[in-house]
C-alpha positions as CSV (number, residue, x, y, z in Angstrom):
1,M,-88.8,48.9,79.7
2,A,-90.9,45.8,79.3
3,G,-93.1,46.9,82.3
4,L,-93.6,50.3,80.8
5,L,-94.4,49.0,77.3
6,G,-96.7,46.3,78.8
7,T,-98.5,48.8,81.0
8,V,-99.0,51.3,78.2
9,G,-100.0,48.6,75.7
10,V,-102.6,47.1,78.0
11,A,-103.9,50.4,79.2
12,S,-104.4,51.7,75.7
13,L,-106.5,48.7,74.9
14,V,-108.7,48.5,78.0
15,S,-109.1,52.1,78.9
16,E,-111.8,52.9,76.4
17,P,-114.0,49.8,77.1
18,I,-113.7,50.3,80.8
19,G,-114.5,54.0,80.5
20,W,-117.5,53.2,78.4
21,L,-118.7,50.6,80.9
22,I,-118.3,53.1,83.8
23,Q,-120.3,55.8,82.0
24,N,-123.1,53.5,80.7
25,G,-122.9,50.8,83.3
26,D,-125.1,48.5,81.3
27,L,-124.4,46.1,78.4
28,S,-128.0,46.4,77.1
29,T,-127.0,49.7,75.4
30,V,-124.4,48.1,73.2
31,D,-124.8,48.5,69.5
32,W,-124.5,44.9,68.5
33,S,-123.4,45.5,64.9
34,A,-120.8,44.0,62.7
35,T,-118.6,47.0,63.3
36,F,-118.8,46.5,67.1
37,F,-117.9,42.8,66.8
38,T,-115.0,43.5,64.4
39,I,-113.5,46.1,66.7
40,A,-114.0,43.9,69.8
41,V,-112.3,40.9,68.1
42,L,-109.4,43.1,66.9
43,R,-109.0,44.6,70.3
44,W,-109.0,41.2,71.9
45,V,-106.4,39.8,69.4
46,H,-104.2,42.9,70.0
47,L,-104.5,42.6,73.8
48,T,-103.6,38.9,73.6
49,A,-100.6,39.8,71.4
50,V,-99.4,42.4,73.9
51,L,-99.6,40.1,76.8
52,T,-98.0,37.2,74.9
53,A,-95.1,39.5,73.8
54,L,-94.7,40.6,77.4
55,A,-94.5,37.1,78.6
56,F,-92.0,36.1,76.0
57,T,-89.9,39.1,76.7
58,L,-89.6,38.1,80.4
59,H,-88.9,34.5,79.6
60,P,-85.4,33.3,80.6
61,Q,-84.8,31.7,77.2
62,T,-85.2,35.0,75.6
63,A,-82.3,36.6,77.5
64,R,-80.1,33.6,76.7
65,W,-80.9,33.9,73.0
66,F,-80.0,37.6,72.9
67,H,-76.8,37.0,74.9
68,R,-75.5,34.6,72.3
């Protein structure tokens, strides 16, 4: 379950930027506006949260806590 959620969570956050990079292939066409920076920062924070949650889910102490 954690693998599925981690995979879907990461894929949903990186698929659009990777698709854009494949289509355009060049960072010089980026619209460097405040909206772009806001979305990029929020996407980065969300990706970090998904990866952190996945790491904590797989940590041995988590299983011990839930078994109590």
